[in-house]
C-alpha positions in Angstrom: 170.1 85.0 47.6 168.5 85.4 44.7 169.6 88.3 42.8 166.2 89.3 41.8 165.0 89.3 45.6 168.3 91.2 46.3 167.5 94.0 44.0 163.9 94.1 45.4 165.0 94.4 48.8 167.4 97.0 48.1 164.8 99.3 46.2 162.3 98.8 49.4 164.9 98.8 51.9 166.2 102.4 50.5 162.7 104.1 50.8 162.1 103.0 54.1 163.2 106.1 55.8 161.1 108.1 53.7 157.9 106.0 54.4 158.7 106.1 57.9 159.2 109.7 58.1 156.0 110.2 56.1 154.0 107.7 58.9 155.5 109.5 61.6 154.7 113.0 60.1 151.0 112.0 59.4 150.9 110.8 62.9 152.3 113.8 64.2 149.7 115.8 62.4 147.0 113.9 63.6 148.3 114.3 67.4 148.4 118.1 67.0 144.8 118.1 65.4 143.3 116.1 68.1 144.8 118.3 70.9 144.0 121.4 69.1 140.4 120.0 68.5 140.0 119.2 72.5 141.0 122.4 73.6 138.6 124.1 71.3 136.0 121.9 72.7 136.8 122.5 76.4 136.8 126.1 75.4 133.7 125.9 74.1 132.1 123.7 77.1 133.7 126.5 79.7 131.6 129.3 77.4 128.5 127.2 77.3 128.2 126.6 81.0 128.9 130.7 81.7 126.2 130.9 79.2 123.9 128.8 81.1 124.5 130.2 84.4 124.0 134.0 82.6 120.6 132.6 81.1 119.6 130.9 84.7 120.4 133.9 86.6 118.6 136.2 84.1 115.3 134.1 84.3 115.3 134.1 88.3 
């Protein structure tokens, strides 16, 4: 193997665990954000439905 390529590969492969960890961390943060947002959205939908029912009862 070419010595220049060997040096490049040794540099890149040495940093691979950090790159993988960074991508895994970003993916985890994204998943937590999506779950948090979906939970808040479902809660808001429930509250809106309850409010609509209350307004409908008041108007009758």
